[in-house]
C-alpha atoms as an extended CHARMM CRD file, in Angstrom:
* protein
*
       254  EXT
         1         1  MET       CA              5.9810000000      -23.5300000000      -14.0200000000  PROA      1               0.0000000000
         2         2  LYS       CA              7.8720000000      -20.3240000000      -13.1830000000  PROA      2               0.0000000000
         3         3  SER       CA              7.6090000000      -16.9660000000      -14.9290000000  PROA      3               0.0000000000
         4         4  SER       CA              9.1290000000      -13.5880000000      -14.1210000000  PROA      4               0.0000000000
         5         5  ASN       CA              9.3320000000       -9.9980000000      -15.2850000000  PROA      5               0.0000000000
         6         6  ILE       CA             12.4090000000       -7.9770000000      -14.3050000000  PROA      6               0.0000000000
         7         7  HSD       CA             12.7540000000       -4.2040000000      -14.6980000000  PROA      7               0.0000000000
         8         8  LYS       CA             15.1340000000       -3.3280000000      -17.5300000000  PROA      8               0.0000000000
         9         9  GLU       CA             17.5790000000       -1.6310000000      -15.1470000000  PROA      9               0.0000000000
        10        10  TYR       CA             17.9170000000       -4.8360000000      -13.1060000000  PROA      10              0.0000000000
        11        11  LYS       CA             17.8700000000       -7.5540000000      -15.7810000000  PROA      11              0.0000000000
        12        12  HSD       CA             21.6060000000       -8.1570000000      -15.3830000000  PROA      12              0.0000000000
        13        13  ASN       CA             20.8730000000       -9.3420000000      -11.8100000000  PROA      13              0.0000000000
        14        14  ASN       CA             18.4950000000      -12.0970000000      -12.9210000000  PROA      14              0.0000000000
        15        15  VAL       CA             20.6810000000      -14.9170000000      -11.5000000000  PROA      15              0.0000000000
        16        16  PHE       CA             20.6630000000      -13.2390000000       -8.0830000000  PROA      16              0.0000000000
        17        17  PHE       CA             16.8660000000      -12.8310000000       -8.1530000000  PROA      17              0.0000000000
        18        18  ASP       CA             16.3440000000      -16.4350000000       -9.2770000000  PROA      18              0.0000000000
        19        19  ASP       CA             18.4500000000      -17.5960000000       -6.3320000000  PROA      19              0.0000000000
        20        20  ILE       CA             16.6920000000      -15.5770000000       -3.6090000000  PROA      20              0.0000000000
        21        21  ILE       CA             13.2690000000      -16.6270000000       -4.8790000000  PROA      21              0.0000000000
        22        22  ALA       CA             14.3060000000      -20.3000000000       -5.0400000000  PROA      22              0.0000000000
        23        23  ASN       CA             15.7640000000      -20.0970000000       -1.5110000000  PROA      23              0.0000000000
        24        24  PHE       CA             13.3480000000      -17.5590000000       -0.0290000000  PROA      24              0.0000000000
        25        25  ASP       CA             12.5380000000      -19.7060000000        3.0300000000  PROA      25              0.0000000000
        26        26  SER       CA             16.1780000000      -20.0620000000        4.1010000000  PROA      26              0.0000000000
        27        27  LYS       CA             17.7300000000      -16.7510000000        3.0380000000  PROA      27              0.0000000000
        28        28  GLY       CA             17.1000000000      -13.0820000000        3.7650000000  PROA      28              0.0000000000
        29        29  GLU       CA             16.1410000000      -11.1020000000        6.8600000000  PROA      29              0.0000000000
        30        30  ASN       CA             12.5370000000      -11.0900000000        8.0750000000  PROA      30              0.0000000000
        31        31  PHE       CA             10.9560000000       -7.6400000000        7.9450000000  PROA      31              0.0000000000
        32        32  GLY       CA              7.7330000000       -6.3410000000        9.4610000000  PROA      32              0.0000000000
        33        33  ASN       CA              4.5330000000       -8.2390000000       10.1540000000  PROA      33              0.0000000000
        34        34  GLN       CA              4.6090000000      -11.8060000000        8.7990000000  PROA      34              0.0000000000
        35        35  ASP       CA              0.9620000000      -12.6810000000        9.5350000000  PROA      35              0.0000000000
        36        36  ARG       CA             -0.6120000000      -12.3830000000        6.0830000000  PROA      36              0.0000000000
        37        37  ASN       CA              2.3090000000      -12.3050000000        3.6620000000  PROA      37              0.0000000000
        38        38  SER       CA              6.0190000000      -12.8320000000        4.2330000000  PROA      38              0.0000000000
        39        39  LEU       CA              8.4460000000       -9.9200000000        3.7780000000  PROA      39              0.0000000000
        40        40  LYS       CA             12.2220000000      -10.2820000000        3.6490000000  PROA      40              0.0000000000
        41        41  LEU       CA             15.1740000000       -7.9810000000        3.0170000000  PROA      41              0.0000000000
        42        42  PHE       CA             18.2040000000       -8.8520000000        0.8880000000  PROA      42              0.0000000000
        43        43  ARG       CA             21.3850000000       -6.9990000000       -0.0280000000  PROA      43              0.0000000000
        44        44  LEU       CA             22.0880000000       -6.3800000000       -3.7100000000  PROA      44              0.0000000000
        45        45  ASN       CA             25.4680000000       -4.6580000000       -4.0550000000  PROA      45              0.0000000000
        46        46  ASN       CA             25.0020000000       -1.4080000000       -2.0580000000  PROA      46              0.0000000000
        47        47  GLU       CA             21.2150000000       -1.5730000000       -2.1350000000  PROA      47              0.0000000000
        48        48  THR       CA             18.6630000000       -3.1790000000        0.1790000000  PROA      48              0.0000000000
        49        49  ILE       CA             15.7500000000       -4.7940000000       -1.6240000000  PROA      49              0.0000000000
        50        50  ASN       CA             12.3880000000       -5.8970000000       -0.2710000000  PROA      50              0.0000000000
        51        51  VAL       CA             10.8400000000       -9.2110000000       -1.3690000000  PROA      51              0.0000000000
        52        52  LYS       CA              7.1770000000       -9.8050000000       -0.6240000000  PROA      52              0.0000000000
        53        53  SER       CA              5.9710000000      -13.3940000000       -0.7930000000  PROA      53              0.0000000000
        54        54  PHE       CA              2.2050000000      -13.5620000000       -1.2700000000  PROA      54              0.0000000000
        55        55  ARG       CA              0.5510000000      -16.5620000000        0.3260000000  PROA      55              0.0000000000
        56        56  ILE       CA             -1.0900000000      -19.1540000000       -1.9030000000  PROA      56              0.0000000000
        57        57  PRO       CA             -4.6760000000      -17.9600000000       -2.5660000000  PROA      57              0.0000000000
        58        58  ASN       CA             -7.8010000000      -20.0190000000       -1.9120000000  PROA      58              0.0000000000
        59        59  ILE       CA             -8.8690000000      -22.4800000000       -4.5930000000  PROA      59              0.0000000000
        60        60  ILE       CA            -11.3070000000      -20.0650000000       -6.2580000000  PROA      60              0.0000000000
        61        61  ASN       CA             -8.6290000000      -17.4120000000       -6.6100000000  PROA      61              0.0000000000
        62        62  GLN       CA             -6.0740000000      -19.9820000000       -7.7370000000  PROA      62              0.0000000000
        63        63  ILE       CA             -8.3050000000      -20.5380000000      -10.7460000000  PROA      63              0.0000000000
        64        64  ALA       CA             -9.0870000000      -16.8200000000      -11.1560000000  PROA      64              0.0000000000
        65        65  TYR       CA             -5.4200000000      -15.7490000000      -11.0390000000  PROA      65              0.0000000000
        66        66  ARG       CA             -4.4240000000      -18.5930000000      -13.3570000000  PROA      66              0.0000000000
        67        67  PHE       CA             -6.8500000000      -17.6840000000      -16.1290000000  PROA      67              0.0000000000
        68        68  PHE       CA             -8.7760000000      -14.4520000000      -15.5640000000  PROA      68              0.0000000000
        69        69  ARG       CA             -7.0110000000      -11.9560000000      -13.2720000000  PROA      69              0.0000000000
        70        70  LYS       CA             -3.5440000000      -10.5400000000      -12.8490000000  PROA      70              0.0000000000
        71        71  SER       CA             -1.7990000000      -11.6760000000       -9.6700000000  PROA      71              0.0000000000
        72        72  LYS       CA             -1.1400000000       -9.3430000000       -6.7490000000  PROA      72              0.0000000000
        73        73  ALA       CA              2.5660000000       -9.4410000000       -7.5670000000  PROA      73              0.0000000000
        74        74  GLN       CA              2.0130000000       -8.4840000000      -11.2110000000  PROA      74              0.0000000000
        75        75  ARG       CA             -0.3900000000       -5.7050000000      -10.2960000000  PROA      75              0.0000000000
        76        76  SER       CA              2.0460000000       -4.3540000000       -7.6780000000  PROA      76              0.0000000000
        77        77  PHE       CA              4.8280000000       -4.2410000000      -10.2770000000  PROA      77              0.0000000000
        78        78  GLU       CA              2.7050000000       -2.6420000000      -12.9960000000  PROA      78              0.0000000000
        79        79  TYR       CA              1.0410000000       -0.1130000000      -10.6810000000  PROA      79              0.0000000000
        80        80  ALA       CA              4.4190000000        0.9100000000       -9.2300000000  PROA      80              0.0000000000
        81        81  ASN       CA              5.6910000000        1.5920000000      -12.7370000000  PROA      81              0.0000000000
        82        82  LYS       CA              2.5840000000        3.6820000000      -13.4550000000  PROA      82              0.0000000000
        83        83  LEU       CA              3.1100000000        5.6870000000      -10.2660000000  PROA      83              0.0000000000
        84        84  LYS       CA              6.7500000000        6.2720000000      -11.1800000000  PROA      84              0.0000000000
        85        85  ASN       CA              5.6900000000        7.5360000000      -14.6120000000  PROA      85              0.0000000000
        86        86  LEU       CA              3.3150000000        9.9600000000      -12.8550000000  PROA      86              0.0000000000
        87        87  ASN       CA              6.1180000000       11.1500000000      -10.5240000000  PROA      87              0.0000000000
        88        88  ILE       CA              4.3040000000        9.7590000000       -7.4860000000  PROA      88              0.0000000000
        89        89  GLY       CA              6.4290000000        8.3950000000       -4.6600000000  PROA      89              0.0000000000
        90        90  THR       CA              6.6980000000        4.6220000000       -4.3500000000  PROA      90              0.0000000000
        91        91  PRO       CA              9.6480000000        2.2410000000       -3.8810000000  PROA      91              0.0000000000
        92        92  GLN       CA             11.3970000000        1.4250000000       -7.1640000000  PROA      92              0.0000000000
        93        93  PRO       CA              9.7540000000       -1.6760000000       -8.7060000000  PROA      93              0.0000000000
        94        94  ILE       CA             12.3530000000       -4.3410000000       -9.5450000000  PROA      94              0.0000000000
        95        95  ALA       CA             10.6390000000       -7.6140000000      -10.5240000000  PROA      95              0.0000000000
        96        96  TYR       CA              7.8560000000      -10.0790000000       -9.9260000000  PROA      96              0.0000000000
        97        97  TYR       CA              7.8220000000      -13.8860000000      -10.0160000000  PROA      97              0.0000000000
        98        98  GLU       CA              4.8930000000      -16.2810000000      -10.3960000000  PROA      98              0.0000000000
        99        99  PHE       CA              4.5320000000      -20.0420000000       -9.9870000000  PROA      99              0.0000000000
       100       100  LYS       CA              1.6630000000      -21.8700000000      -11.6780000000  PROA      100             0.0000000000
       101       101  THR       CA              0.4740000000      -25.3400000000      -12.5720000000  PROA      101             0.0000000000
       102       102  PRO       CA             -1.4130000000      -25.9890000000      -15.8250000000  PROA      102             0.0000000000
       103       103  PHE       CA             -4.7270000000      -25.2750000000      -14.0540000000  PROA      103             0.0000000000
       104       104  LEU       CA             -3.9240000000      -23.3950000000      -10.8290000000  PROA      104             0.0000000000
       105       105  PHE       CA             -2.0380000000      -20.3300000000       -9.6410000000  PROA      105             0.0000000000
       106       106  LYS       CA              0.3080000000      -20.8820000000       -6.6890000000  PROA      106             0.0000000000
       107       107  LYS       CA              2.9840000000      -18.5680000000       -5.2640000000  PROA      107             0.0000000000
       108       108  SER       CA              3.9690000000      -15.0680000000       -6.3230000000  PROA      108             0.0000000000
       109       109  TYR       CA              6.6680000000      -12.6180000000       -5.2450000000  PROA      109             0.0000000000
       110       110  TYR       CA              7.1170000000       -8.8790000000       -5.6780000000  PROA      110             0.0000000000
       111       111  ILE       CA             10.6060000000       -7.3530000000       -5.4640000000  PROA      111             0.0000000000
       112       112  SER       CA             11.1380000000       -3.6410000000       -4.8570000000  PROA      112             0.0000000000
       113       113  GLU       CA             13.5270000000       -1.1250000000       -3.3720000000  PROA      113             0.0000000000
       114       114  GLN       CA             13.5510000000       -0.9000000000        0.4390000000  PROA      114             0.0000000000
       115       115  ILE       CA             12.8620000000        2.6820000000        1.5400000000  PROA      115             0.0000000000
       116       116  ASP       CA             14.5950000000        3.7520000000        4.7440000000  PROA      116             0.0000000000
       117       117  CYS       CA             11.7150000000        5.8670000000        6.0620000000  PROA      117             0.0000000000
       118       118  ASP       CA             11.3850000000        7.8210000000        9.3040000000  PROA      118             0.0000000000
       119       119  TYR       CA              7.8490000000        6.6010000000        9.9890000000  PROA      119             0.0000000000
       120       120  THR       CA              4.5470000000        5.6940000000        8.3720000000  PROA      120             0.0000000000
       121       121  TYR       CA              1.2530000000        7.5540000000        8.4740000000  PROA      121             0.0000000000
       122       122  ARG       CA              0.2510000000        5.1450000000       11.2600000000  PROA      122             0.0000000000
       123       123  GLU       CA              2.6180000000        6.9170000000       13.6820000000  PROA      123             0.0000000000
       124       124  LEU       CA              0.7230000000       10.1620000000       13.0320000000  PROA      124             0.0000000000
       125       125  THR       CA             -2.3850000000        8.4940000000       14.4820000000  PROA      125             0.0000000000
       126       126  THR       CA             -0.6290000000        7.4260000000       17.7060000000  PROA      126             0.0000000000
       127       127  ASP       CA              2.0560000000       10.0410000000       18.4110000000  PROA      127             0.0000000000
       128       128  PHE       CA              0.9480000000       13.6610000000       18.2970000000  PROA      128             0.0000000000
       129       129  ASN       CA              4.3970000000       14.8050000000       19.4840000000  PROA      129             0.0000000000
       130       130  ILE       CA              6.1580000000       13.9640000000       16.2170000000  PROA      130             0.0000000000
       131       131  PRO       CA              8.2960000000       17.0100000000       15.2510000000  PROA      131             0.0000000000
       132       132  ASN       CA              6.5170000000       19.3010000000       12.7790000000  PROA      132             0.0000000000
       133       133  TYR       CA              3.4080000000       17.1600000000       13.1790000000  PROA      133             0.0000000000
       134       134  ASN       CA              1.0310000000       19.6180000000       11.5460000000  PROA      134             0.0000000000
       135       135  GLU       CA              3.3940000000       20.1580000000        8.6190000000  PROA      135             0.0000000000
       136       136  VAL       CA              3.6980000000       16.4090000000        8.0270000000  PROA      136             0.0000000000
       137       137  LEU       CA             -0.0710000000       15.8370000000        8.1290000000  PROA      137             0.0000000000
       138       138  ARG       CA             -0.6970000000       18.7200000000        5.7470000000  PROA      138             0.0000000000
       139       139  GLY       CA              2.0620000000       17.4340000000        3.4650000000  PROA      139             0.0000000000
       140       140  PHE       CA              0.3930000000       14.0170000000        3.4190000000  PROA      140             0.0000000000
       141       141  THR       CA             -2.9050000000       15.6620000000        2.4920000000  PROA      141             0.0000000000
       142       142  ARG       CA             -1.2680000000       17.5170000000       -0.4080000000  PROA      142             0.0000000000
       143       143  PHE       CA              0.3110000000       14.2260000000       -1.4860000000  PROA      143             0.0000000000
       144       144  THR       CA             -3.1480000000       12.5980000000       -1.5080000000  PROA      144             0.0000000000
       145       145  PHE       CA             -4.6340000000       15.5420000000       -3.4100000000  PROA      145             0.0000000000
       146       146  ASN       CA             -1.8720000000       15.0760000000       -6.0130000000  PROA      146             0.0000000000
       147       147  LEU       CA             -2.8360000000       11.3950000000       -6.3380000000  PROA      147             0.0000000000
       148       148  HSD       CA             -6.4300000000       12.3820000000       -6.9900000000  PROA      148             0.0000000000
       149       149  GLU       CA             -5.4930000000       15.0850000000       -9.4890000000  PROA      149             0.0000000000
       150       150  LYS       CA             -3.4590000000       12.5330000000      -11.4380000000  PROA      150             0.0000000000
       151       151  GLY       CA             -6.3270000000       10.0350000000      -11.4740000000  PROA      151             0.0000000000
       152       152  VAL       CA             -4.9690000000        7.5710000000       -8.9070000000  PROA      152             0.0000000000
       153       153  HSD       CA             -7.5210000000        5.8890000000       -6.6450000000  PROA      153             0.0000000000
       154       154  PHE       CA             -5.5010000000        3.9950000000       -4.0250000000  PROA      154             0.0000000000
       155       155  LEU       CA             -8.0390000000        1.5440000000       -2.6200000000  PROA      155             0.0000000000
       156       156  ASP       CA             -5.7900000000        0.5570000000        0.3120000000  PROA      156             0.0000000000
       157       157  HSD       CA             -5.1670000000        4.1290000000        1.4720000000  PROA      157             0.0000000000
       158       158  SER       CA             -4.7810000000        3.0450000000        5.1100000000  PROA      158             0.0000000000
       159       159  PRO       CA             -2.3830000000        4.0190000000        7.9440000000  PROA      159             0.0000000000
       160       160  GLY       CA              0.4070000000        1.5180000000        7.2230000000  PROA      160             0.0000000000
       161       161  ASN       CA              0.5880000000        2.0500000000        3.4870000000  PROA      161             0.0000000000
       162       162  THR       CA              2.2890000000        5.4490000000        3.2330000000  PROA      162             0.0000000000
       163       163  LEU       CA              5.9590000000        5.7690000000        4.1830000000  PROA      163             0.0000000000
       164       164  ILE       CA              7.2060000000        9.1850000000        5.2920000000  PROA      164             0.0000000000
       165       165  LYS       CA             10.8100000000       10.3290000000        4.9140000000  PROA      165             0.0000000000
       166       166  LYS       CA             12.2580000000       13.6130000000        6.1210000000  PROA      166             0.0000000000
       167       167  THR       CA             14.4230000000       15.4380000000        3.5630000000  PROA      167             0.0000000000
       168       168  GLU       CA             16.3000000000       18.7200000000        3.3850000000  PROA      168             0.0000000000
       169       169  ASN       CA             13.2980000000       20.2700000000        1.6220000000  PROA      169             0.0000000000
       170       170  GLY       CA             10.5460000000       18.8620000000        3.8200000000  PROA      170             0.0000000000
       171       171  TYR       CA              8.9520000000       15.4090000000        3.6340000000  PROA      171             0.0000000000
       172       172  ASP       CA              8.6050000000       12.7830000000        0.9100000000  PROA      172             0.0000000000
       173       173  PHE       CA              5.7520000000       10.2650000000        0.8280000000  PROA      173             0.0000000000
       174       174  TYR       CA              5.8020000000        6.7690000000       -0.6960000000  PROA      174             0.0000000000
       175       175  LEU       CA              2.8890000000        4.3960000000       -1.3340000000  PROA      175             0.0000000000
       176       176  VAL       CA              3.3300000000        0.6770000000       -0.5920000000  PROA      176             0.0000000000
       177       177  ASP       CA              1.0470000000       -2.3910000000       -0.8400000000  PROA      177             0.0000000000
       178       178  LEU       CA              0.0030000000       -1.3810000000       -4.3160000000  PROA      178             0.0000000000
       179       179  ASN       CA             -2.0370000000       -4.3090000000       -5.6400000000  PROA      179             0.0000000000
       180       180  ARG       CA             -5.4350000000       -2.5660000000       -5.2910000000  PROA      180             0.0000000000
       181       181  MET       CA             -5.6210000000        0.5950000000       -7.3990000000  PROA      181             0.0000000000
       182       182  GLU       CA             -7.7510000000        2.2630000000      -10.0320000000  PROA      182             0.0000000000
       183       183  PHE       CA             -6.5880000000        4.8330000000      -12.5620000000  PROA      183             0.0000000000
       184       184  LYS       CA             -9.4480000000        7.0900000000      -13.5570000000  PROA      184             0.0000000000
       185       185  THR       CA            -10.9350000000       10.5490000000      -13.1130000000  PROA      185             0.0000000000
       186       186  LEU       CA            -12.1870000000       10.8180000000       -9.5090000000  PROA      186             0.0000000000
       187       187  ASP       CA            -15.3510000000       12.6420000000       -8.5190000000  PROA      187             0.0000000000
       188       188  PHE       CA            -15.5200000000       14.7240000000       -5.3340000000  PROA      188             0.0000000000
       189       189  GLU       CA            -17.2330000000       12.0590000000       -3.1900000000  PROA      189             0.0000000000
       190       190  THR       CA            -14.7150000000        9.3660000000       -4.1820000000  PROA      190             0.0000000000
       191       191  ARG       CA            -11.8150000000       11.6860000000       -3.3680000000  PROA      191             0.0000000000
       192       192  ILE       CA            -13.0570000000       12.4820000000        0.1130000000  PROA      192             0.0000000000
       193       193  LYS       CA            -14.1110000000        8.8970000000        0.8610000000  PROA      193             0.0000000000
       194       194  ASN       CA            -10.5060000000        7.9060000000        0.0910000000  PROA      194             0.0000000000
       195       195  PHE       CA             -9.5700000000        9.4140000000        3.4920000000  PROA      195             0.0000000000
       196       196  SER       CA            -12.0500000000        7.2650000000        5.4560000000  PROA      196             0.0000000000
       197       197  LYS       CA             -9.6490000000        4.4790000000        6.5430000000  PROA      197             0.0000000000
       198       198  LEU       CA             -6.8670000000        6.7290000000        7.7930000000  PROA      198             0.0000000000
       199       199  THR       CA             -7.7610000000        7.7760000000       11.3450000000  PROA      199             0.0000000000
       200       200  ILE       CA            -10.3130000000        7.7320000000       14.1340000000  PROA      200             0.0000000000
       201       201  HSD       CA             -9.2760000000       11.2010000000       15.3550000000  PROA      201             0.0000000000
       202       202  LYS       CA            -11.5600000000       14.1160000000       14.5590000000  PROA      202             0.0000000000
       203       203  SER       CA             -8.6860000000       16.5800000000       15.0010000000  PROA      203             0.0000000000
       204       204  MET       CA             -6.7580000000       14.9000000000       12.1590000000  PROA      204             0.0000000000
       205       205  VAL       CA             -9.8350000000       14.9560000000        9.9220000000  PROA      205             0.0000000000
       206       206  GLU       CA            -10.1900000000       18.6770000000       10.6210000000  PROA      206             0.0000000000
       207       207  VAL       CA             -6.5890000000       19.3770000000        9.5450000000  PROA      207             0.0000000000
       208       208  MET       CA             -6.8110000000       17.1720000000        6.4380000000  PROA      208             0.0000000000
       209       209  SER       CA            -10.1290000000       18.7590000000        5.4720000000  PROA      209             0.0000000000
       210       210  ASP       CA             -8.6700000000       22.2280000000        5.8510000000  PROA      210             0.0000000000
       211       211  GLU       CA             -5.6270000000       21.4160000000        3.7110000000  PROA      211             0.0000000000
       212       212  TYR       CA             -7.6950000000       19.6140000000        1.0660000000  PROA      212             0.0000000000
       213       213  ALA       CA             -9.9820000000       22.6550000000        0.8990000000  PROA      213             0.0000000000
       214       214  LYS       CA             -6.9610000000       24.8820000000        0.2890000000  PROA      214             0.0000000000
       215       215  CYS       CA             -5.6880000000       22.5440000000       -2.4530000000  PROA      215             0.0000000000
       216       216  SER       CA             -9.0190000000       22.0350000000       -4.1900000000  PROA      216             0.0000000000
       217       217  GLY       CA            -10.7000000000       25.4020000000       -3.6680000000  PROA      217             0.0000000000
       218       218  LYS       CA            -13.7410000000       23.5820000000       -2.2710000000  PROA      218             0.0000000000
       219       219  ASP       CA            -15.6430000000       24.6270000000        0.8570000000  PROA      219             0.0000000000
       220       220  TYR       CA            -14.0410000000       23.4230000000        4.1200000000  PROA      220             0.0000000000
       221       221  GLU       CA            -17.3380000000       22.6190000000        5.8490000000  PROA      221             0.0000000000
       222       222  THR       CA            -18.5060000000       20.5190000000        2.9170000000  PROA      222             0.0000000000
       223       223  ILE       CA            -15.2500000000       18.5600000000        2.8770000000  PROA      223             0.0000000000
       224       224  PHE       CA            -15.0830000000       18.0880000000        6.6430000000  PROA      224             0.0000000000
       225       225  ASN       CA            -18.7110000000       16.9650000000        6.9810000000  PROA      225             0.0000000000
       226       226  LEU       CA            -18.2920000000       14.3430000000        4.2540000000  PROA      226             0.0000000000
       227       227  MET       CA            -14.8390000000       13.1780000000        5.4090000000  PROA      227             0.0000000000
       228       228  TRP       CA            -15.9640000000       12.8010000000        9.0340000000  PROA      228             0.0000000000
       229       229  LYS       CA            -19.1880000000       11.0400000000        7.9770000000  PROA      229             0.0000000000
       230       230  GLU       CA            -17.2420000000        8.5580000000        5.7940000000  PROA      230             0.0000000000
       231       231  THR       CA            -14.6910000000        8.0250000000        8.5890000000  PROA      231             0.0000000000
       232       232  LYS       CA            -17.4150000000        7.1500000000       11.1050000000  PROA      232             0.0000000000
       233       233  THR       CA            -19.1630000000        4.8980000000        8.5790000000  PROA      233             0.0000000000
       234       234  PHE       CA            -15.9360000000        2.9880000000        7.9270000000  PROA      234             0.0000000000
       235       235  GLN       CA            -15.2310000000        2.6000000000       11.6580000000  PROA      235             0.0000000000
       236       236  GLU       CA            -18.7360000000        1.2900000000       12.3330000000  PROA      236             0.0000000000
       237       237  LYS       CA            -18.4070000000       -1.2280000000        9.5150000000  PROA      237             0.0000000000
       238       238  TYR       CA            -14.9260000000       -2.2580000000       10.6750000000  PROA      238             0.0000000000
       239       239  HSD       CA            -15.9830000000       -2.8820000000       14.2810000000  PROA      239             0.0000000000
       240       240  ARG       CA            -19.1490000000       -4.6760000000       13.1680000000  PROA      240             0.0000000000
       241       241  LYS       CA            -16.9650000000       -7.0870000000       11.1740000000  PROA      241             0.0000000000
       242       242  ARG       CA            -14.6740000000       -7.6240000000       14.1580000000  PROA      242             0.0000000000
       243       243  ARG       CA            -17.6130000000       -8.4200000000       16.4390000000  PROA      243             0.0000000000
       244       244  LEU       CA            -18.9400000000      -10.8990000000       13.8810000000  PROA      244             0.0000000000
       245       245  LYS       CA            -15.5470000000      -12.6010000000       13.6030000000  PROA      245             0.0000000000
       246       246  LYS       CA            -15.3390000000      -12.9500000000       17.3930000000  PROA      246             0.0000000000
       247       247  LYS       CA            -18.7880000000      -14.5510000000       17.4640000000  PROA      247             0.0000000000
       248       248  LEU       CA            -17.8370000000      -16.9800000000       14.6920000000  PROA      248             0.0000000000
       249       249  LYS       CA            -14.6160000000      -17.9220000000       16.5040000000  PROA      249             0.0000000000
       250       250  PHE       CA            -16.6150000000      -18.4700000000       19.7100000000  PROA      250             0.0000000000
       251       251  TRP       CA            -19.0670000000      -20.8200000000       17.9970000000  PROA      251             0.0000000000
       252       252  LYS       CA            -16.2180000000      -22.7290000000       16.3260000000  PROA      252             0.0000000000
       253       253  LYS       CA            -14.6850000000      -23.4280000000       19.7310000000  PROA      253             0.0000000000
       254       254  LEU       CA            -17.8900000000      -24.9470000000       21.0760000000  PROA      254             0.0000000000
């Protein structure tokens, strides 16, 4: 059983979308990391579009997504539309497709505009020689402050999920991987904790804390101490999980 929701500006292309979803495995150009979910690019007239194929969830989530929760594809589409309405950068949402049985949820696909970006935030964590580095990092911090002011809590605010594009007026920022978000008023601690997954570098935390202090009018030391504490806490948790996974893999091999 197939269902879909296509943005009103793209409804006249429904036959094209039906075809690329039906033939996703044999058509399109692979894009990016294919480990967790499959991403492909397609040409639609003069536009490049990005199609994300979410893998079939485990049996528990197949039941949950069938009856109780919105799918990742649906949430991505709806959240992107909300961001657009708030004038927050994200690739144009185009459509989502879902495949279900009477009792289980199976495949889903999210279709969006492909942004031709210069780099992602991740490059800021590995290449400190990027032109106008400080300006870009401060611009990203202002972008994040704007998210918070508009009540957007991006739960996957991590290095690969913000695209950065140089323009005549500076830099534009676009959020991707949108299926985990909350829309609510954010308290101070939640705002600062939202930076915790972004970098391991204290120097970057210092710059982001300084810019966030300028935007918010809050005390720099208070912001930095909390942001650096949350960053270290996240890193400790992350590496603890990795060590546990390695141990489990070791015991499985025995």
